[in-house]
N, C-alpha and C positions, 0 to 999 in steps of 0.2 A: 436829606437831613444829615446834619453833622453827627459823626460817631462820638458818643460819649462813653468813656471807659471808666469803670469803677468796680471794685470787687463786689460781687453779689448781684450785679445788674442783670446777668443772664437768668438767674433764678427768679428775679422780680418779673422779667419779661415773660417767662414761662407761666408764672402764677397768674399774671394779668391775661395772658392768652387763654388759659384754662377758664378763668372767670368769664371771659367774653364768649366762650363756647357753651357755657351752662346758663340756662335762664335763671333769673332771680326767683326766689320762692314768693316774694311779695309783688303785687301789682301785675304788670304784663297782661293786660286784658286781651291783647291781640294773640299772644301765645296760648292763652286759655281757650279762646274761641277756635283757634287753629287746631288745638288738641281735640276739642269736642267735634269739630268738623271731620278730622281724620278718623275718629272713632264712631262716627254717626251710625253706621249700619249695625255695629255691635251693640251700641247703647239702645238703639231702637228695638233690636231683637230681644235684649234683656228686659226692656219695659213691656213688650208684648207678651213675654213669658211670665210677667207678673212680679218681677223683682222691684223693690222699692228704690227710690232715688238715692237713699243712703247707702244701700248695698252696691249700687252702681258706682257711687262716689268712692266708697272704700276699695272697690276693685281697681279703679283708676289710680288712686293714691298709693296702692300697694307697690307699684313699680315706677311711679313718676314722682320726682321730688318737686312738687309745686303745690302752692296753697290753692284749694278750690272748695268753696262752700257749696252746700246743697242748693242754696238759692241761686248761686251763680251757674251751677251745672244746669238747673232747670231753665234759667233764662237763656243761656247760650244754646242749649238744645232746642228750645222753642224757636229761636231765631233761625237756626240751621234747618229745622224741620219745616218752617214756613218757606224758606228758600227752595227746599227740596220739593215741596208741594207745588209751588209756582212753576218749577222747572219740569216736573214729571207728571203732575196731576194726581199723584198718590196722596190720599187724604192725610193730613198731619195728625199726629196723636193728640188726644185731648190733654190739656195741661190741668193740673190740679188747681183748685181755687184756694187762695191763701186762707189760712185759718185765722180767725180773729181770736186773739187771746185777751181774756179779761184780766184786769188788774186784780191781784189778790188783796183782800182786805188786810191792812196792816194796823196793828194796835187794837185798842178797844173800840167798840162801835160807838158812834155818836148818839147822844141822847136826842130823842125825837120829841119836840115840843108840840103838843096837840092841845089847842085851846078848848076843845070839846070835853077833854078829860079832867080839866082843872076843877077843883072843889071851890065853891064860893062861900 
């Protein structure tokens, strides 16, 4: 590669090298799954001890600069847990069933037309 010389190019190269060494906070599904895989035993122990997924997520995000939702944490952990179960035979932890949220009523309630109640 031909050498290009310009004032400030060294700082730009250092900044780009630094960016390349740090994962982006958005996306990077492979990095998130690798992180969960690396922390699998600790996450499993915390769940067995009765800690919520949100507490586990907060503990992870306290020291790692990456975006990770609770749903993503549960999904990646379930994948790694299934792999571990197939490899070792140790039963996977039960995953929570997703909660169905009902829509809140917005505005005034609709009038109910009942033919039996009309006066003739």
